[in-house]
DORO-631912 format. One line per field, with one value per residue: residue number from 1; x, y, z of N, C-alpha, C in turn; residue in three letters. Coordinates in Angstrom, 2 decimals. Layout:
marvo NUM/...
n_east X/...
n_north Y/...
n_up Z/...
ca_east X/...
ca_north Y/...
ca_up Z/...
c_east X/...
c_north Y/...
c_up Z/...
pake ALA/...
This chain:
marvo 1/2/3/4/5/6/7/8/9/10/11/12/13/14/15/16/17/18/19/20/21/22/23/24/25/26/27/28/29/30/31/32/33/34/35/36/37/38/39/40/41/42/43/44/45/46/47/48/49/50/51/52/53/54/55/56/57/58/59/60/61/62/63/64/65/66/67/68/69/70/71/72/73/74/75/76/77/78/79/80/81/82/83/84/85/86/87/88/89/90/91/92/93/94/95/96/97/98
n_east -177.33/-180.26/-182.92/-185.29/-188.59/-189.95/-192.66/-195.05/-197.10/-198.99/-199.77/-201.55/-202.14/-204.30/-203.67/-202.32/-203.97/-206.00/-207.92/-207.54/-205.82/-205.29/-203.04/-201.48/-198.46/-195.89/-193.95/-193.09/-192.11/-192.85/-195.63/-196.36/-195.58/-197.48/-199.83/-199.32/-199.29/-201.80/-202.44/-203.89/-207.12/-209.93/-210.54/-208.18/-207.35/-209.66/-209.99/-207.59/-205.47/-202.36/-199.99/-197.38/-197.47/-196.93/-195.45/-194.87/-192.62/-192.57/-191.67/-193.24/-195.99/-198.54/-198.59/-198.39/-200.80/-202.65/-202.06/-202.71/-205.51/-206.27/-205.49/-207.22/-209.60/-209.30/-210.17/-210.36/-208.86/-206.94/-205.42/-204.39/-202.85/-200.94/-199.61/-198.61/-196.81/-194.50/-194.16/-194.50/-194.67/-196.09/-194.78/-194.19/-193.16/-192.31/-190.75/-188.13/-187.41/-188.39
n_north 74.02/75.53/76.82/79.26/79.97/83.11/85.06/87.62/90.08/92.77/96.26/98.23/101.47/103.93/106.56/108.96/108.41/107.27/104.83/101.55/98.40/95.08/92.42/89.16/87.50/85.47/86.59/89.59/91.66/90.85/90.74/93.40/94.61/93.44/94.59/97.33/97.44/96.79/94.09/92.41/91.66/93.26/94.60/96.27/97.13/98.38/100.53/101.82/101.17/101.00/101.69/100.75/100.86/99.68/96.78/93.42/90.79/87.21/83.84/81.72/80.53/80.13/81.86/84.31/84.34/84.33/86.80/88.52/88.10/89.07/91.78/92.65/92.72/94.80/98.16/101.08/103.31/102.10/100.74/102.87/104.10/102.06/102.09/104.73/104.70/103.41/104.50/107.46/109.41/108.26/107.11/105.46/102.40/100.52/101.69/101.34/98.85/98.52
n_up 59.47/60.54/58.74/59.11/58.12/57.33/58.39/57.92/59.40/58.28/57.86/55.68/54.31/52.82/52.89/55.20/58.21/56.73/54.89/56.16/55.92/56.89/56.64/56.03/55.17/53.57/52.14/52.12/50.46/47.82/48.15/48.74/46.37/44.69/45.73/45.26/42.50/41.71/41.39/42.91/43.20/44.69/47.98/48.61/46.11/45.12/46.91/46.78/48.60/49.51/50.79/52.79/56.15/58.55/60.01/61.25/62.11/62.05/62.98/63.18/61.62/62.69/64.91/63.57/62.13/64.23/65.41/63.28/63.13/65.64/65.47/63.44/64.79/66.52/67.59/65.54/66.53/68.17/66.28/64.81/66.81/67.19/64.70/64.73/66.88/65.96/63.46/63.15/61.17/59.18/57.00/53.86/54.26/52.49/50.60/51.22/50.28/47.71
ca_east -177.97/-181.71/-183.46/-186.69/-189.37/-190.41/-194.02/-195.26/-198.42/-198.71/-200.89/-201.47/-203.04/-204.50/-202.98/-202.28/-205.32/-206.96/-208.43/-206.53/-205.96/-204.35/-202.84/-200.37/-197.77/-194.55/-193.03/-193.61/-191.72/-193.71/-197.02/-196.52/-195.50/-198.79/-200.80/-199.01/-199.53/-203.19/-202.50/-204.80/-208.47/-210.65/-210.58/-207.03/-207.35/-210.84/-209.84/-206.22/-204.79/-201.12/-198.80/-197.02/-197.21/-196.56/-195.35/-194.20/-192.07/-192.78/-191.12/-194.30/-197.15/-199.72/-198.52/-198.68/-202.24/-203.36/-201.86/-203.52/-206.92/-206.46/-205.42/-208.42/-210.69/-209.03/-210.86/-209.53/-207.92/-205.82/-204.59/-203.68/-201.82/-199.89/-198.85/-197.91/-195.71/-193.28/-194.10/-195.32/-194.81/-196.86/-193.97/-194.39/-191.99/-191.88/-189.77/-186.82/-187.07/-188.92
ca_north 75.26/75.52/78.06/79.47/80.78/84.33/85.46/89.02/90.72/94.12/97.19/99.17/102.62/104.68/107.81/109.17/108.32/106.86/103.47/100.59/96.99/94.21/91.15/88.31/86.94/84.93/87.34/90.96/92.44/90.46/91.08/94.84/94.85/93.07/95.61/98.61/97.33/96.40/92.70/91.70/92.22/93.33/95.78/97.18/97.73/99.24/101.73/102.31/101.00/100.34/102.21/99.94/101.76/98.92/95.33/92.63/89.53/86.01/82.61/80.72/80.97/80.17/83.11/85.40/84.32/84.74/88.25/89.17/88.06/89.98/93.17/92.96/92.97/96.04/99.32/101.89/104.16/101.26/100.47/104.12/104.23/101.08/102.63/105.98/104.43/103.05/105.23/108.66/110.21/107.45/106.89/104.19/101.61/99.68/102.42/100.83/97.63/98.48
ca_up 59.86/60.37/58.18/59.47/57.22/57.97/58.07/58.26/59.40/57.80/57.75/54.57/54.41/51.58/53.18/56.66/58.82/55.71/54.94/56.59/55.56/57.61/55.96/56.43/54.01/53.83/51.28/52.22/49.29/46.70/48.44/48.60/44.93/44.14/46.14/44.59/41.06/41.47/40.94/43.80/43.10/45.95/48.83/48.50/44.76/45.01/47.73/46.60/49.88/49.10/51.48/53.94/57.28/59.74/59.86/62.27/61.60/62.85/62.41/63.34/60.85/63.56/65.67/62.65/61.83/65.45/65.54/62.25/63.53/66.78/64.99/62.67/65.74/67.26/67.08/64.65/67.26/68.61/65.10/64.51/67.85/66.89/63.56/65.08/67.81/65.22/62.20/63.39/59.94/58.24/55.79/53.17/54.63/51.36/49.77/51.58/49.54/46.33
c_east -179.47/-182.15/-184.93/-187.36/-189.85/-191.80/-194.21/-196.75/-198.11/-199.98/-200.59/-202.46/-203.17/-203.76/-202.93/-203.71/-206.40/-207.48/-207.28/-206.87/-204.91/-204.27/-201.68/-199.76/-196.45/-193.52/-193.54/-193.31/-192.63/-195.15/-197.28/-196.47/-196.87/-199.85/-200.57/-199.35/-200.93/-203.37/-203.45/-206.15/-209.09/-210.47/-209.43/-206.97/-208.49/-210.63/-208.42/-205.42/-203.48/-199.85/-198.55/-196.64/-196.80/-196.40/-194.62/-193.73/-192.32/-192.08/-192.14/-195.56/-198.40/-199.75/-198.89/-200.19/-203.07/-203.26/-202.69/-204.99/-207.21/-206.47/-206.68/-209.60/-210.51/-209.88/-209.85/-208.48/-206.72/-204.87/-203.75/-202.57/-200.65/-199.00/-198.00/-196.79/-194.42/-193.10/-194.94/-195.54/-195.69/-196.09/-194.32/-193.11/-191.48/-190.87/-188.36/-186.42/-187.66/-188.25
c_north 75.19/76.87/78.14/80.32/82.01/84.67/86.89/89.31/92.17/94.94/98.14/100.30/103.28/106.02/107.93/109.23/107.90/105.45/102.52/99.19/96.20/92.88/90.37/87.69/86.31/85.62/88.77/91.79/92.14/90.92/92.58/95.24/94.57/94.12/96.92/98.59/96.82/94.97/91.86/92.38/92.28/94.66/96.75/97.85/98.75/100.57/102.30/102.31/100.26/100.89/101.36/100.86/101.03/97.45/94.71/91.33/88.40/84.83/81.48/81.23/81.05/81.45/84.30/85.48/84.74/86.26/89.01/89.22/89.00/91.43/93.56/93.26/94.25/97.18/100.22/102.72/103.36/100.99/101.71/104.35/103.29/101.59/103.81/105.78/104.14/103.87/106.51/109.53/109.50/107.28/105.55/103.37/100.74/100.39/101.95/99.60/97.53/99.54
c_up 59.56/59.83/58.55/58.41/58.00/57.46/58.57/58.39/59.04/57.77/56.59/54.84/53.05/51.66/54.69/57.20/57.83/55.95/55.27/56.13/56.31/56.88/56.55/55.18/54.44/52.95/51.18/50.98/48.09/46.92/48.28/47.13/44.29/44.49/45.36/43.10/40.73/41.01/41.79/43.73/44.48/46.65/48.58/47.14/44.65/45.74/47.70/47.92/49.59/49.74/52.72/55.10/58.54/59.36/61.05/61.63/62.59/62.18/62.50/62.64/61.72/64.39/64.80/62.36/63.04/65.62/64.52/62.65/64.68/66.33/64.23/63.57/66.54/66.72/66.35/65.41/67.78/67.45/64.75/65.54/67.59/65.76/64.01/66.09/67.06/63.94/62.29/62.15/58.90/56.91/55.18/53.38/53.49/50.47/50.06/50.77/48.15/45.50
pake MET/ILE/ARG/TYR/LYS/THR/TYR/TYR/ILE/TYR/ILE/LEU/ALA/SER/LYS/ARG/ASN/GLY/THR/LEU/TYR/ILE/GLY/VAL/THR/ASN/ASN/LEU/GLU/ARG/ARG/ILE/TYR/GLU/HIS/LYS/ASN/GLY/LEU/ILE/LYS/GLY/PHE/THR/LYS/LYS/TYR/ASN/VAL/ASN/GLN/LEU/VAL/TYR/PHE/GLU/GLU/TYR/THR/ASP/VAL/LYS/GLU/ALA/LEU/ILE/ARG/GLU/LYS/ARG/LEU/LYS/LYS/TRP/ASN/ARG/SER/TRP/LYS/ILE/ASP/LEU/ILE/GLU/LYS/SER/ASN/PRO/GLU/TRP/LYS/ASP/LEU/SER/GLU/GLU/PHE/ILE
């Protein structure tokens, strides 16, 4: 049986319509834990951006990285539309696994 590694692109928000952050990881649960507990210095810690509002799964790391770069170039309204299509309430999706 072939096991594929899973990669995720994700969007964090400080609050509904708040500050956004886009990242990529191969372990979404661990990465969100790190963001929520301030273990990662930088932008997300400084601006308290730790609510998982959107994510996508990939089995190809190159595809995930390409998608992350594209999303980072999107204008803010497109990012908000993307979030609201799948998560109109802006729920913290990490509550399902943390």
